[in-house]
Every structure is written in structure tokens, then in C-alpha cells.
C-alpha positions as CSV (number, residue, x, y, z in Angstrom):
1,M,0.0,0.0,0.0
2,S,1.4,3.4,-1.0
3,E,1.1,6.4,1.2
4,L,0.4,9.9,0.0
5,P,3.3,12.3,0.5
6,D,2.9,15.0,3.0
7,P,1.7,18.3,1.5
8,R,4.3,21.0,1.1
9,F,1.9,23.9,1.2
10,M,-0.9,24.5,3.7
11,L,-3.8,27.0,3.8
12,N,-4.4,28.4,7.3
13,R,-7.4,30.5,8.2
14,I,-6.3,33.5,10.4
15,T,-9.7,35.3,10.7
16,A,-13.1,34.9,9.1
17,S,-11.8,36.7,6.0
18,E,-8.0,36.2,6.0
19,W,-5.8,33.2,5.3
20,V,-2.1,32.5,4.9
21,I,-0.4,29.9,2.8
22,N,2.6,28.3,4.6
23,D,5.5,26.4,3.1
24,L,6.0,23.4,5.4
25,R,9.5,22.9,4.1
26,Y,10.6,25.8,6.4
27,S,10.2,26.2,10.1
28,P,7.5,28.6,11.5
29,N,10.2,31.1,12.6
30,D,11.7,31.3,9.1
31,P,10.5,34.2,7.0
32,R,10.1,31.9,3.9
33,H,7.5,29.9,5.8
34,V,4.7,32.3,4.7
35,V,4.2,32.2,0.9
36,A,1.1,34.5,0.6
37,C,-1.6,36.3,2.5
38,V,-5.2,35.9,1.1
39,Y,-7.9,38.4,1.9
40,E,-11.6,38.0,1.1
41,L,-13.0,40.9,-0.8
42,A,-16.5,39.6,-1.5
43,E,-18.2,36.2,-1.2
44,T,-16.9,35.4,-4.7
45,E,-13.5,36.9,-4.8
46,V,-10.2,37.0,-2.8
47,E,-7.1,39.1,-3.2
48,V,-3.6,37.7,-2.7
49,T,-0.5,39.5,-1.4
50,W,2.5,37.3,-2.5
51,L,5.4,37.3,-0.1
52,R,7.5,35.4,-2.7
53,D,8.3,36.2,-6.3
54,L,5.7,34.0,-7.9
55,P,4.2,34.8,-11.4
56,L,0.7,34.1,-10.3
57,A,-2.6,36.2,-10.3
58,T,-3.5,38.5,-7.5
59,R,-7.3,37.8,-7.6
60,Y,-9.0,34.4,-7.3
61,G,-12.5,33.0,-6.7
62,T,-11.6,31.3,-3.4
63,A,-8.6,30.8,-1.1
64,F,-8.5,27.1,-2.1
65,E,-8.0,28.1,-5.7
66,V,-4.9,30.1,-4.6
67,L,-3.5,27.0,-2.8
68,E,-4.2,24.9,-5.9
69,D,-2.3,27.4,-8.1
70,V,0.7,27.4,-5.8
71,E,0.8,23.6,-5.7
72,R,0.3,23.4,-9.5
73,M,3.2,25.8,-10.1
74,R,5.4,23.7,-7.8
75,G,4.5,20.5,-9.7
76,S,4.9,22.0,-13.1
77,S,8.4,23.4,-12.4
78,R,9.7,19.8,-12.4
79,A,7.2,18.2,-14.8
80,T,9.7,17.6,-17.6
81,R,13.3,17.0,-18.1
82,P,15.4,19.7,-19.6
83,I,15.5,19.7,-23.4
84,T,18.9,18.7,-24.7
85,I,20.5,20.8,-27.3
86,P,22.3,18.9,-30.0
87,H,26.0,19.6,-30.2
88,R,27.6,20.1,-33.5
89,P,31.2,20.9,-34.4
90,P,32.0,24.5,-35.3
91,L,31.7,25.6,-38.9
92,M,34.9,25.8,-40.9
93,A,35.9,29.4,-41.9
94,T,36.3,29.7,-45.7
């Protein structure tokens, strides 16, 4: 029987309308532990303040969508192997 790996990112509710996304790879006293702060603007929209340089949106439908996007980005960064560039000898000068 295979076990699921521990999640790396976790969504924690701070107040009724605020969440943080934590990176469990770092200890709670490490500044890199908090990835983003998520604030509810309306019942159908949240705004994200990224505390890391991530090329992701700043508005989402729910806080869970933000967490999914962070996890998806982490997974896609290692989805494929690097593309090899064929090596050819230098051209002869004529």
C-alpha cells in the first residue's frame, strides 16, 4: 500500500476573511514559511499578497484556488526533463 506524501503547502485561516499559505519545508520562525496572504474581498473573490516572487494572479475566486495554483506551479516546475541541445562541431571558416 502506498502512502500519499505530506503536502508541502498548507492553507491556514487566520480570521473569518483572512488566510495565509505556509510552506511546510521551512520552520515557522523562518520568513520563507509564509508564501502568501489571502484576503476575502467579497463572497466570490479573494485578493492575494504574494510574499515570494511568484508569477501568479492577485485575484481568485476562493482561497482554495490560490492554494491549488501554488501547488500546480510547484509541480509544473519539475514536470519535464530539460530539453537537450544537439552539439555540432564549429563551422569551418572559408
